[in-house]
Every structure is written in structure tokens, then in C-alpha cells.
C-alpha positions in Angstrom: 109.9 109.1 156.2 107.8 107.4 158.9 109.9 105.5 161.5 108.5 103.0 164.0 110.3 101.9 167.1 109.5 99.8 170.2 109.8 101.9 173.4 109.8 99.6 176.4 106.5 99.3 178.2 105.1 102.2 176.1 104.9 100.0 173.0 105.2 101.4 169.5 105.7 105.0 168.6 105.9 106.4 165.1 107.7 109.6 164.2 107.8 111.4 160.8 110.4 114.1 160.4 111.0 116.4 157.5 114.0 115.4 155.3 115.6 118.8 155.8 115.1 121.1 158.8 115.8 124.8 158.2 119.1 126.5 159.0 117.0 129.6 159.6 113.3 130.4 160.0 111.7 132.4 157.3 112.0 136.0 158.4 110.0 137.7 155.6 106.3 137.7 156.2 103.5 138.2 153.7 101.1 141.1 154.3 98.5 138.6 155.6 101.0 137.2 158.1 102.0 140.7 159.3 98.4 141.4 160.1 98.2 138.0 161.9 101.4 138.9 163.8 100.0 142.2 165.0 96.8 140.5 166.4 98.7 137.6 168.0 101.0 140.0 169.9 98.1 142.0 171.1 96.2 139.0 172.4 99.2 137.6 174.3 100.0 140.9 175.8 96.4 141.4 177.1 96.2 137.9 178.5 99.6 137.6 180.2 100.4 141.3 181.0 97.2 143.3 181.3 95.3 140.4 182.9 98.2 138.3 184.1 98.1 135.1 186.1 94.6 133.5 185.8 93.4 130.5 187.7 90.8 129.7 190.3 92.9 131.3 193.1 92.6 134.5 191.0 89.0 134.1 190.1 88.5 137.6 188.8 91.5 137.3 186.5 90.3 134.0 185.2 86.9 135.5 184.5 88.5 138.6 182.9 90.3 136.2 180.5 87.0 134.5 179.7 85.4 137.8 179.1 88.2 138.9 176.8 87.8 135.8 174.7 84.1 136.3 174.5 84.5 139.9 173.5 86.8 138.8 170.6 84.3 136.2 169.5 81.7 138.9 169.5 83.6 140.7 166.7 83.1 137.6 164.5 80.1 136.0 162.8 80.0 133.1 165.3 77.5 131.7 167.7 78.8 132.3 171.3 78.1 129.9 174.2 79.3 130.5 177.7 79.3 127.0 179.2 79.3 127.4 183.0 80.1 124.7 185.5 81.1 124.4 189.1 84.2 122.5 190.2 84.3 120.0 193.1 86.0 122.6 195.2 83.3 125.2 194.6 84.6 127.4 191.9 82.3 128.6 189.1 84.1 128.8 185.7 83.3 129.0 182.0 84.3 127.3 178.8 83.9 129.8 176.0 82.7 128.4 172.7 82.4 130.1 169.3 80.6 128.1 166.7 80.8 128.6 163.0 77.8 126.6 161.7 78.4 124.3 158.8 76.2 123.4 155.8 76.1 119.9 157.3 75.5 120.2 161.0 75.8 116.4 161.6 79.5 116.6 162.2 81.9 119.1 163.7 85.6 119.9 164.0 86.7 121.1 167.4 89.7 123.5 167.8 90.4 124.0 171.4 92.9 125.3 173.9 93.0 126.2 177.6 93.1 129.8 178.8 94.1 129.4 182.4 97.7 129.7 183.7 99.5 127.6 186.3 99.7 128.8 189.9 103.3 128.9 191.2 103.0 131.6 193.9 100.4 133.2 196.1 102.3 136.4 195.4 100.8 138.0 192.3 104.2 139.5 191.3 105.8 136.0 191.5 103.1 134.1 189.8 103.3 132.8 186.3 101.9 135.2 183.6 101.3 132.4 181.2 102.3 134.0 178.0 103.4 130.9 176.1 101.5 128.6 178.4 98.9 129.2 177.3 98.3 132.8 176.0 100.1 131.9 172.8 97.6 129.1 171.9 94.6 131.3 172.9 95.9 134.0 170.6 96.3 131.4 167.8 92.7 130.2 168.4 91.3 133.7 168.2 93.2 134.4 165.0 92.0 131.1 163.4 88.5 132.2 164.4 89.0 135.6 162.9 90.3 134.2 159.6 87.7 131.5 159.3 84.9 134.0 160.0 86.0 136.2 157.1 85.4 133.4 154.6 82.5 134.2 152.2 81.2 130.6 152.0 80.1 128.6 155.1 82.2 125.5 155.8 80.8 122.0 155.0 81.2 121.0 158.6 80.6 123.0 161.8 83.7 124.4 163.4 83.7 124.7 167.2 86.3 127.1 168.6 86.6 126.5 172.4 88.6 128.1 175.2 88.7 125.7 178.2 89.1 126.6 181.8 91.1 124.5 184.3 93.7 122.6 182.4 96.5 123.3 184.9 96.9 121.7 188.3 95.1 120.9 190.6 92.5 120.1 187.9 94.8 118.4 185.3 93.4 115.0 184.4 90.4 115.3 186.7 86.8 115.7 185.9 87.0 119.4 186.6 89.1 120.1 183.5 87.1 122.4 181.2 87.9 120.1 178.3 86.7 117.1 180.3 83.3 118.7 180.9 83.1 119.8 177.3 84.0 116.5 175.7 81.6 114.7 178.0 78.9 117.2 177.0 79.5 116.5 173.3 79.4 112.8 173.8 76.2 113.0 175.9 74.5 115.1 173.2 75.5 112.5 170.5 77.7 115.0 168.7 79.6 113.5 165.8 83.1 114.9 166.0 85.4 114.4 163.0 88.4 115.4 165.1 89.8 117.7 167.8 92.9 119.9 167.4 94.3 120.9 170.7 96.5 124.0 170.6 99.2 124.1 173.3 102.2 126.5 173.8 102.8 127.8 170.3 105.1 130.8 170.8 108.7 129.8 171.1 110.8 129.3 167.9 114.6 129.8 167.6 117.4 129.0 165.2 119.9 129.1 168.0 121.8 125.8 168.8 120.6 124.1 172.0 117.3 125.8 171.9 115.6 122.4 171.6 115.7 119.3 173.7 114.9 115.9 172.2 114.2 113.3 174.9 115.2 109.7 174.7 114.5 107.4 173.0 113.3 109.7 170.2 116.8 111.3 170.1 118.1 107.9 168.8 116.5 108.6 165.4 115.7 112.3 165.5 118.2 114.7 167.0 117.8 118.3 166.2 118.9 121.0 168.7 117.3 124.0 167.2 113.7 124.9 168.1 112.6 125.9 164.7 109.8 123.5 164.0 106.2 122.7 164.9 105.2 119.4 166.5 102.0 117.4 165.8 101.3 114.6 168.3 98.6 112.0 168.8 97.8 108.6 170.3 97.6 105.5 168.1 93.8 105.7 167.7 94.1 109.3 166.3 97.0 108.6 164.0 95.1 108.8 160.7 93.4 112.0 161.7 96.9 113.4 162.6 98.3 112.4 159.2 95.4 114.1 157.4 95.9 117.4 159.3 99.7 117.3 158.7 99.2 116.5 155.0 96.9 119.5 154.7 99.3 121.7 156.6 102.3 120.7 154.5 100.3 121.4 151.3 99.7 125.1 152.3 102.7 126.0 154.5 106.4 125.9 154.3 106.8 125.9 158.1 108.8 122.8 159.1 107.0 120.2 161.3 107.5 116.8 162.8 104.8 114.3 163.9 104.8 111.8 166.7 102.2 109.0 167.1 102.4 106.9 170.2 100.6 104.8 172.8 99.0 106.8 175.6 101.4 107.1 178.4 104.4 108.0 176.2 106.2 111.0 177.7 104.7 114.3 176.7 101.8 112.8 174.8 99.2 113.4 177.5 100.1 117.0 178.4 97.0 118.8 177.4 93.3 118.9 176.6 93.3 116.3 173.8 93.4 113.6 176.6 89.8 114.6 177.6 88.6 113.8 174.0 90.5 110.5 173.9 88.6 109.5 177.1 85.3 110.0 175.2 86.5 108.1 172.2 87.0 111.1 169.9 90.0 111.5 167.6 92.2 114.2 168.9 95.7 115.6 168.3 98.0 118.2 170.0 99.8 120.9 168.1 102.7 122.5 170.0 106.1 124.1 170.0 107.1 121.1 172.3 106.3 122.9 175.6 109.1 122.5 178.2 111.5 121.0 175.6 111.8 124.4 173.9 113.5 127.4 175.4 113.7 131.1 174.3 117.1 131.4 176.1 119.3 128.7 174.6 122.6 130.0 176.0 121.3 129.9 179.6 119.9 126.3 178.9 116.8 127.2 180.8 113.1 127.1 180.1 110.4 129.6 181.1 107.8 126.8 181.3 105.7 127.3 184.5 107.9 130.2 185.8 107.4 133.9 186.3 109.6 134.4 183.2 106.9 133.2 180.9 106.3 136.8 179.6 104.9 138.1 176.4 108.0 139.8 174.9 109.9 136.5 174.7 107.6 135.0 172.0 108.4 134.8 168.3 105.3 136.4 166.8 106.6 136.2 163.2 106.9 132.4 163.4 103.6 132.2 165.3 102.0 134.1 162.4 103.3 131.6 159.9 102.0 128.7 162.0 98.6 130.3 162.4 98.3 131.0 158.7 99.2 127.4 157.9 96.9 125.9 160.5 94.0 128.1 159.3 94.4 127.0 155.7 94.7 123.4 156.7 91.5 123.6 158.7 89.8 125.2 155.8 90.8 122.2 153.7 89.4 119.9 156.3 86.0 121.5 156.4 85.7 122.9 152.9 82.6 122.5 150.7 
């Protein structure tokens, strides 16, 4: 059921919740999902543990993350582009793009996520490893790429898999965001983008009570304290694109999800790279585990968001595998022949 409410100065929001949310997440995985789970865990462990904190104050680590993503793309049948740019404060960074050419190159679907982590300390041992934010989403991006690249038939539309630099502060919502540079490039080149799917923090899922926070005023008509669902979010202009993605996802996956469509400025709606695409007039949505509203430690009532506790072993890779499988199949339906 789609519910619409007026939220003060933010105007209208729409939220569609499943009729029944699960008492427990599905624990039995298919063979395909177990393979996905293995790859997801390896990607997150490399990014957050082996490489660790990665941002422009740790330039070598940021570049190591870009090189890792490039190396994974090299295993696939994709066209790789390293898109270099220099920030206003003098750092040279790269967006990493893997392109799966479509039969019709006049339009493309963008799947994107940021690979940098937030800086919280000059001390490496105290800095944020960035496992969920945003190693989890990079891992999902790489797995979607691997699964799409194994398809025998080329998609109808081109798929652009992009890992962005510099989503975190001090670059957030500035022209030095990797997604800002990339979306501007697409617009300047006259690229026809059917939509952009932003992947953001996709690793925390729990059946435990109080593992989910629902902020007001949404809690007035949707109040569920277990973090066992996926969230699809968009601004009003991208609402129809969001609904098409969610409908495709629901057709191929039993993983529970909720959707939220609101005016730009609504709390949580502008937290990631989809904002850059809105600024260029593209349709874009965010897919997330709800970021700081989800915690892997419900009894402590704490979140690991932007802390040194955001480590790889806390993520639920079985649930991530189900999400990845569902998203990949939904994307296949969006770009099928």
C-alpha cells in the first residue's frame, strides 16, 4: 500500500511498505547465493581490512582501492575507463568505470557507489575502516558486474558500473565529489541515462528487536524495529523510475523491502551519490540498509556508522547475497533484450 503524508516544510512524501515483514530473515541460501556470499565477504575484507581507511589524507590507500576495483573489472568482459580528475585542494583521484555495451548504445543505466571511507582520525589505527560505509556497496557493485558479465546475450541498453571517489566529507555535496564530476561528464557528452541506481551501505541486517530506528514522521505510519529489510529511496522526480526498479526486484526476490519517495531535503534522502545525478536532471534512486538507522549491535543501541567499529566481520553476508542476487536480476529485467 502506498501512503502519502504532508511533512511540514518538506512537503509530500510517499512510502510503500510490504504488508508483512519477516519474523526472521531467510537463512538457507541457494548455491548461486552461496557463491555470491563468498565473493562479497572477500571484497569487503580486502577493502576495509587489507587496505583499510581510504580517503585523500591516505592517498595511497585510496588509490589501492581504485586499483583493486580496476583489477576486479579486468576479470570481466567490460570496457574499463579510469576517469582522473584533480580536486580543488590538489588531490588527483579516479572514478573507475566498467562498461557493458548494449545493443542500443543510445541509452545507458548507471549503477554506482563510492569507494572512499570517512576520515575520523589522523591515527590510522583509530580511523574508520569503512566496511559497511561503503565497502559493502562496492562489493555488491563488483558482484553485480560479475553476474551481468556472465550473461550470454548482450543487454539492450548499456550498463555503466561506476565506483566514485570522494563522497565523504570534506567533498560531500561539492563539485569535487566523484559522482558530481561523472554525472556532469555524462550530461556534457549528451548521454541519455535511463536511470541511476546508487548503492549505499548494504551490509547490516538483523532480526533482533531494536536493531532498526524509524525516524519521525515516518514512524507514525511505519514502525518496525527489526533491521531485516532493504530500503529504496528517491526524490519525487525519480518516483516512477524507483517504482519500476522495486517492481522488478519484487518479481525476482523474496527479500523484504520498503520504498520512500520524498521532496529533496527530506531527512536521509540526500545522503549519497544519487544527489549528483538529480542536479544534472537524471532519474536516480538510492538502495540502502538505511545507513545510520541500522545497527549490528541492537542490545547496545549503538551504530558503527562513521566509527572505527565499522569492520568487515559485523556484516551479514548471507542477507547481502540475497540482496545482490535480487538487484542483479532486477537490473537484467530493466536492460533485457
